[in-house]
N, C-alpha and C positions, 0 to 999 in steps of 0.2 A: 777262549770266549767265542761263542758263535754269534756273529753279527746278523741280525734280522733286518731285512728291508722294510721300508716304510709301507710298501704295498702289501707285504705279507707279515703283519704284526703277530708275534708269538702270542698264543693263548696264555692265560694265567695258569690254568691247570691242564695236564695231560695225563694219559694212563697208557700203560703197556701191559699186555697180558701174554704170557707164554704157556701154551697148553702143551707141556712136555709129556713124555712117555711115562714118567714116574710122577711128577708133581705138576700141579697147576700153580703158576705165580702171577701176581699182579703187583705193579708198583703205580702209585699216584704221585705225580711230581708237580711242584710249582716251578714257573720260570720267571725270573726277574733279570732283565738286562742281559740275557743270553746265559745266565747262570741257572743251573738246575738244582733244586732241593728236594729230596725225596721226603714226602709227607706221610706215606702210608705204605706198608707192604702186607699183602696177603698171600698165604701159601697153604695149599692142601695136597696131601698125598692121595692122588686119585689112582695111580698105577694103571694107566690106560693100556700100557703094553701087555699087562697080565690078562687083559680081556680079549686078546687076539686068539682065535682058535686055529687049528691046523690049516684051515683054508684062508686065514687072514681076514676073518670076518669078526668084527668087534661085537662081543656078546652083549645082550640086553642089561644084565646087572651092572656092568661097567658103564655102559651108556648112561644109565640112571644115576649112578654115582657122580659121573662127570657133569651131567645136567644139573644136579643139585647143587654142585659147586659153582657152576657158572651162573645159576640164579642168585646165589649169595653175592658172587662178585658183581653182578649186574646192579644189585641194590646199591652197592658202594659208588658206582660211576653213573647212577641214574641222573639224567640231566645234562650230562656232558654232550658237547656237540660230537656228531660222529667223526668229524675230521680230527678230533683230539684224542681219539681212542685207536690204538694199534693192537690188534689181536692176531697172533700166529699159531699155527699148529705145525708140529714137527714130525719125527720119524714114524710114529704109530699112525697119525692121520695120513702121512704119505703112503703107508703100507695097506691100511685097512681097505678091503674091497668095498665096504658099504660106507665109506667116509662121506660121500655126497649126501647120503640120506641122514647120516648122524649130524652133519653140518647144518642142515636146514632146522633141526631141533635145537642145536647148540646156539645158533644165531638168534633164534627166538628166545632162548633162555636168558642170554646175556644182553640182548637188545642192540647188538652191533655186529658188523660183518667180521668174519673170520677168514684169514688168508692162510693157505698151506704153502710153506716155503721149502725149497730143495735144501739137501744137506749142505751144499756149497754156500747158499745164501745164508743158511743157519750159521755156518762158520764165520762168514763175513760179518754178520751182526754181532756174534759173540765177541769177535775180536775188537769191534767198535766199543762194545760195552767195557771190555778189559782195558783197552787203550785209554779211554777217557777216565778211568777210575784210577790210573796211575800217574805219577809224575812223568811228564814227557821227556824223553831222552832219545838218542839216536841208536841205542843198543838194538840189535835184532833179537826179537823175542820169539820163543816158542810158546804158544797158548794152547791149552789142552782143556776140554770141557767134556766131562762124562755125563751123558744124558741117561734116560731110561732105556732108550732103544738104539741110540747112536753115540759115537764119541767123535768129536771134532778136533782136528790138529791144524794149527795155523802158525805160519811164520810171517812176522811183519816188522816194520819199523815205524815208530811213532803211531800215527793212526792209519797207516797204510798196509793192509794185508798183502803179502807177495805170493805165498803158497797156501792153499786151502784144500783140505780133504775132510770128508765125513765118512766114517766107517760104521758099518751096520753091527755094532755091538754096544750094549749099554748095561747099567747095572741091573736092570729089571731083566732083560733078555738072557745075560749070562747067569744070573741067580736062578732063574727058571729052567735054564737048560741043564745045568750041572748040579744044582742044589735044590731042586723042586720039593723033595720031601724034607728038606732042613737038615739033612745028615751031612756031616763034614768028614773028609778023609784027606790024607796027603795025596792020594791017587786022584781023587776028584779035583783037588786044587790044581794038581799038575795038568790034568787033562783040559781044565778050564784055561789054564795059563798058555797051553800049546795052541788052543783055539785062538786066543787073543793074539798070540805071536804070529799065527797065519794071517790074521786080518792085516797086521801091521807089516808083514814081511815085505810087501811090494813098495813100502814107503820108508823102509829103514834108511836108506842113503839120503832121501830127500829131507827127513826130519832128524837125521843124526846130530848129535851135540855140536859137531864141527861147524854146522850151518847156523847156529844162533848163540847168543851170548848169556841169555837168561831164560829160564823156564818158569811159566806161570800157570797155575791151575785155576779153573773156575768150575762151578756147579756144586751142588749139594753134597755129592759123594766126596769130592776132594775136600770140601770144607769140613765135612764130618770126620774125615781121616785126620785132618790137621788138628781138629779139636781133641780128638782122642790122643794123639801123639803128644800134644802139649800137656793135657791133663795127666798123662802117665809119666811125663818127663822123659819120654823116649826121643824127644826132639826139643830143642830149646827156641826154635824160630819157625820155620816153614816145615816142609816135608823133606826128609832126608832118606837116602837109601838104607842108612843103618836103622832109622826109625821104622821103616817099612818092614825090614827083616824081623825086627822084634815084634811088630804087630802080626806079621804073618805066623811067627812062632806061636804066639798066644792063640790065635784063631785056630791053628791046626791042633792045639792041645784040647780043644773042644770037640765033642762028638756031634753036637747039634747046634744049630744056629741060635737056639734059645739059651744056650750055655755061655754065649759070648757076653760076658760081663765086663764092660768097659766104662770108665768114667765119662761123662758128657756125651754119651751116645744116645741120641733120641731113639726111644723104643719103636717109633714109626719107621725109622730109618733101618732097623735091624734086619728085616727080611730081604733087603737088597744091598746090605752093606758089604757082604762078601764078594758079590758081583763087581762092585766098584773097586774093591781092593784088588781083585784079580787083575782087572784092566790097568789100574795104576801101576801095580807091581811089575806086570809084563811090559808096560811102557818104559818104566825106569831101566829095566834090564835091556830091552831091545834098542832103545835110543841112547842108552849109556848116560842116563841122568843122575846126577849126584844130589842135587838140591832143587826144590821147587817152592817158589813163593805162591801165596794164594790170594786171588782178587775177589773183591765183593761184587764187581761189576760182571755182568754176563749178558744173555740174550736180551732181556727186557730192557736193560740200560742201553744196549745197542739200538733197540727199537726207538727209544727216546731221542738219542742223539742223531739217528738217521732222519727222524722226522724234523728235527731242528734244521738239519742240513737241507731238506727240501724247502724249507721256508726262506733260506738265505741264498737261493740260487746255486745250491750245491747238491741238487737232486741227482743221486747216483744213478737213477734210471736214465736221466738224459745223457749222462756221461756214457752209460752202457750203449745206448742207441747210437751216439756219435762213434764209439769204438767199432761197433758193427758196420756202420756205413764206410768207415775207413778200411776195415779188413776186406769187405766185399766190393770195394771200389765203386760204389754207387754214383750216379750222376747227381751230385748235390744241387746244381743249378736248377734241374728239373724238379727236384724235391722242394726246393724253395718256391718255385712257381706254383706247384700244386698246393702247398701250405698256404700261399697267399690267396688262391682261389677258394680253398676250403674256408678260409677266414671270412671271405666276402659272402659265401653261401650262408655260413653260420649267422652272419650279421643280418642278412635279409630274413633268415628263419627264426630269429630270436622270439618274435611274437608267437610262434607256434611252439617252439622248444622250450621257452621259458628258462628256468634256472638250469635245465639240462644242458643247455649250450655250453656253459662253462665246464661241466663235467666231461662233455664230449671233446672239447678242444685239445686237451693234452694228448689223448690217445689218437685222435686223428693226425695230429702233428707227428707222432712217433710212426704211425702206419705210413704216412707219406714219406717219411725218411727211410723206412725199411721195406716198402712194398716191392722193390726190385732186387733185393739182395740175392734172390735165388737165380738171377741171370748169370752169376758168377759160376753157377754149377751147370745150368743148361738153359737155352733160351726157350725151348719148348716146355709148356707148363711151369714156367718159372714162378707163377704165383703160388703154386703148390710147394715148390722147393723153399721159397721164402717163408711160407707158413710153417713148414716143418721145422725149419732151423729156429724160428721163434718159439714154437711150442715146446721143443725138446731141448733147447740149449740152457746152459746155466747162466742165466742173465741176472747179473748183480742188481739188486733193489727190486726186482720183480717177483711177486708171488706166483704160484701155479695158476691161480685165477686170472691175474694180470696177463700172463703169457698167453693163456688160452683165448682171452678176449682179443688181444693183439694179433694173435695168429688167425683168429677167425676174420678180423677186418681185412687183413692182408690177403688171405685166400679168396675172400668175397669181392675183391676190388675189380675183378674182371670175370667175364664169362658167366657161368651158373652161380646163382646165389644159394648158399647152403642154409635154407631157412630152418631146417630141422636142428642144425648145429647152433643156430642163433638162439632158438628157443630153449635149448639145453644149458645156455649160459646162466649163472647165478643172477638173482635180482640185483639191481634194477636193469642189468645189461640185456637180460632176455626180452626186454620190451623196447629199449631205446637203440640197441645196436643196429637194427635194421635201418633206422634213419641214418646212423653214422655210415653204414655201408652205402647207401644211396648217395650221400654227400660225397664220399671219397670216390665212388665209381664216376660220378659226373665230373668232378674236378680233374681225374686222371684222363677221362675221355676227351674233354674240352682241350686238353693240352697234349694230346697224343702225338701231334706233328713236331713237338718239342721246339717250336718256333720261339724266338726271342720277342716276336711282336706281342703287344698287349691284346688281351681278349677284349671284345667289345662289351659295352655296359649291358649286361643281361639282367633279367629279372626271374626269380625263382620263388615259387609259392608251394607249400605243402598243406594240404588238408586231409588228415587221416591217411587214406590210402590213394590219394590223387596228387600227382606232382605236375605242376605247370611251369614250363621253362620258355621264356620269351626273349627273342633276340631282336636287334634293330632290323629294320625292313631291308630285304635283299641280302642280308649277311650270310645266311645259310645257302642261298643259291650260289654265293661266290666261294663257299667252303664245302664243296660236294663230298669230300671224304668225311668231314665231321657230320655232316647231314646223314650220310649212310650209316656211321656209327651210332648216331643217335636213334635212327630207325631200328637198328639192331637191339639197341638198349630197350626200346619200347617192348620188344619181345621178351628179353630177359626179365624185365620188371613184371611183366604180365604173368609170368609163370610163378613169381613170387607174390602174386595177388596185389600188384600196384599198378596204377594207371599213369603213364607218362604222356602228357599233352605238350607238343612242341609248336611254337609259332614264331 
């Protein structure tokens, strides 16, 4: 059971949407005393991955198919608070060159923000969904999820993933690459299997059967294979190696995908069924799996449980930030002083910022914690090193958009303000991040001497593009270095089209 604090009461209804490379899924859940009950499930085969051309551009017909689906999903969750809806995009949207343009239309269609997550973050969330769908025990589990464009492998105990990998092969991509015309032959199946083995080869020892006690499958492909094995009585429980051999034999007896006649196989699944079978068969062989059980929980359930964790002071993002600060040996006392100063500035600016101040607080806190991690690499241009680590790292709990925002904040905390990069951020950040940057810059500047002495009672006011900063009489004269830094800041802000007045 997840315990929710009084300050962050769980909503009655939440929704999670998974924009997969094969299917789009949505679940709507009720929450009562920390217990989750699924009220509704929606699923549509969109086959997003099939819409990528040779240059990884998502074609227009596929976009229209996806947008129509999102509009239907949007009607189901119309009226939900934005905070109670989690939507993520996976491999195809990570790959598509025109993903940013598509996302603008997609967010308008469904009415809520969409976040693109890394393969490693996808693996973490899948494990959360599977772990919470099973009875808790101490066994080490291998969890496998075959998506349309990627396949995730995770080893973990209880709710904690230990090893996570995301490989760029999925039921759609393998089916399109080796069976695009629908024709089936032993030679094609073998080539597809060799391809899957090549993707797995580097991780064979890591995910070998000696490193876990039970194997669990998630995803539509694996569930479809289990249903077929049970319906044909080629397996009496989950998925077995013997059952897969019989299924492979049957599939190879067919000359075309349309000839695969299996009980309980959804016709919509048929075009990509063989790709999923190839990946699962290769995984069983490479990792020496004999039996795999199947979980109903997956990425979207993981999103719900992750959201509940954020309400109960278990936000994985804060834990990730803490681990980064420890790894890069940051000055935590200095970070705490900066966060205190940021809080005071936000308090004074609340009349100007309004409800936005609450939205800004968490990211400014994380930025204060992480702004100096680059010093562990080099002191010169350390803010750029810090920003690079944040933007390109696999940061648990953060979407690509989250990392981009945080990276921009950290890079802009000193010297030149990258106004063009700020304007390219997704809404609403493209409009409010500049104020977050100014707040962070001033807090860092005022504490540059790293003194333990308290700052004086200062006053700050922002009116559109004008910032007024007022200190007690004679304080600046007695702090000449701070005064010099503030005069330099006047120039930096002027280039960003802001006026800083100091008195």
